[in-house]
C-alpha positions in Angstrom: 16.5 -3.3 -3.4 14.9 -2.8 -6.8 11.2 -1.8 -7.0 9.2 -3.8 -9.4 5.8 -2.3 -8.8 4.2 0.9 -7.4 0.5 1.2 -6.8 -1.0 4.4 -5.5 -4.2 4.1 -3.4 -6.6 6.9 -4.3 -9.8 5.4 -2.9 -11.3 5.0 -6.3 -9.1 2.0 -7.3 -10.3 -0.2 -4.4 -11.0 -3.2 -6.7 -7.5 -3.0 -8.2 -5.6 -2.7 -4.9 -7.8 -5.5 -3.4 -6.3 -7.8 -6.0 -2.8 -7.3 -4.8 -1.5 -10.3 -2.9 -0.4 -8.2 0.1 -3.9 -6.8 0.8 -5.8 -8.6 3.4 -8.9 -6.4 3.4 -10.4 -3.0 2.6 -12.2 -1.4 5.5 -13.8 1.9 6.4 -12.4 4.0 9.2 -14.3 6.0 11.8 -14.4 8.9 9.3 -16.0 6.7 6.6 -12.8 6.8 4.4 -11.5 3.4 3.2 -8.2 2.0 4.2 -6.3 -1.1 3.4 -5.1 -3.8 5.8 -2.0 -5.8 4.7 -1.0 -9.3 5.6 1.9 -9.2 8.1 4.0 -11.8 6.2 4.2 -9.5 3.2 5.7 -6.5 5.0 8.0 -5.6 7.8 6.5 -2.1 8.0 3.1 -0.6 8.3 0.1 -2.9 8.1 -2.3 -0.2 6.9 -2.5 2.1 4.0 -4.6 5.2 3.8 -5.9 7.1 0.8 -2.9 8.9 -0.7 -0.4 6.2 0.3 1.5 4.0 -2.2 2.2 0.3 -2.0 5.6 -0.6 -3.3 6.7 -4.2 -4.2 10.4 -5.1 -4.2 12.0 -7.9 -6.2 12.1 -9.9 -3.0 8.3 -10.1 -3.0 8.0 -7.9 0.1 5.8 -4.8 0.1 6.1 -1.5 1.8 3.6 1.3 2.4 4.9 4.8 1.7 3.2 8.2 2.2 3.3 10.6 -0.7 6.2 12.7 0.6 8.3 9.6 1.6 7.8 8.1 -1.9 8.8 11.3 -3.6 12.1 11.4 -1.5 12.7 7.8 -2.4 12.2 8.4 -6.1 15.0 11.1 -6.1 
């Protein structure tokens, strides 16, 4: 599958990531750090993204959450 968009979640770009169609909400965890909740119909994977994760959109319109290390391996 071809990737058409990658968006890293750094905690400072909350407004940008909240505009993505796959993002259901931005919430604060027990430690006070923000995380993203995704709509289940946009992904078959994880439904949350933490700071440091990347959201990847495929040409099918589906999204997937990758941790930094997993995304680096995928990019190789």
